[in-house]
C-alpha positions as CSV (number, residue, x, y, z in Angstrom):
1,M,-2.9,8.1,36.3
2,M,-5.0,6.5,33.6
3,N,-3.6,3.4,32.1
4,E,-4.1,2.4,28.4
5,Q,-7.0,0.1,29.1
6,Q,-8.8,2.8,31.1
7,W,-8.2,5.2,28.3
8,Q,-9.6,2.8,25.7
9,D,-12.7,2.2,27.9
10,L,-13.3,5.9,28.2
11,Q,-13.1,6.4,24.5
12,H,-15.6,3.6,23.9
13,R,-17.9,5.0,26.5
14,A,-17.7,8.4,24.9
15,A,-18.5,7.0,21.5
16,A,-21.5,5.1,22.9
17,L,-22.8,8.3,24.5
18,I,-22.5,10.2,21.3
19,E,-24.4,7.5,19.4
20,A,-27.1,7.0,22.1
21,H,-27.8,10.6,23.1
22,N,-28.6,13.8,21.5
23,K,-26.1,14.7,18.7
24,D,-25.8,18.2,20.2
25,C,-23.6,16.8,23.0
26,S,-21.3,15.1,20.5
27,P,-19.0,18.1,20.0
28,L,-18.7,18.6,23.7
29,I,-17.8,15.0,24.4
30,K,-15.3,14.9,21.5
31,E,-13.7,18.1,22.8
32,M,-13.4,16.6,26.3
33,V,-11.8,13.5,25.0
34,E,-9.3,15.6,23.0
35,E,-8.5,17.6,26.1
36,I,-7.8,14.5,28.0
37,K,-5.5,13.3,25.2
38,E,-3.6,16.6,25.4
39,L,-3.3,16.5,29.2
40,Q,-2.1,13.0,29.2
41,A,0.6,13.8,26.6
42,E,1.6,16.9,28.6
43,N,1.7,14.8,31.8
44,D,4.0,12.3,30.1
45,R,6.3,15.1,28.9
46,L,6.5,16.6,32.4
47,R,7.2,13.2,34.0
48,K,10.1,12.6,31.6
49,A,11.4,16.1,32.1
50,L,11.3,15.7,35.9
51,S,13.0,12.3,35.6
52,S,15.7,13.7,33.4
53,A,16.2,16.7,35.8
54,R,16.5,14.3,38.7
55,K,19.1,12.2,36.9
56,Q,21.1,15.2,35.9
57,N,21.0,16.4,39.5
58,G,22.1,13.0,40.8
59,G,18.8,12.4,42.4
60,H,19.5,15.2,45.0
61,N,17.5,18.3,45.7
62,H,20.4,20.7,46.1
63,M,19.9,24.4,45.5
64,S,22.8,26.6,44.5
65,T,24.1,28.7,47.3
66,K,23.0,31.9,45.6
67,L,19.5,30.6,45.2
68,K,19.3,29.3,48.7
69,D,20.6,32.7,50.1
70,A,18.1,34.6,48.0
71,L,15.2,32.4,49.2
72,Y,16.1,32.8,52.8
73,E,16.4,36.6,52.6
């Protein structure tokens, strides 16, 4: 997982690439940085949801009897 410092470094490198190279690549790099932002936010949401689900479940991985029976059929 990318920490905040790594994220800042990546953004600075992307900005430097945009300035140093052909402006035609600028939209692509910006799009990729935005995609990374969105994926990081989604990853954070999923981690929180998983943590919350584990807390609600008491930290156990118990399946309901009906679900277990259905899976084993």
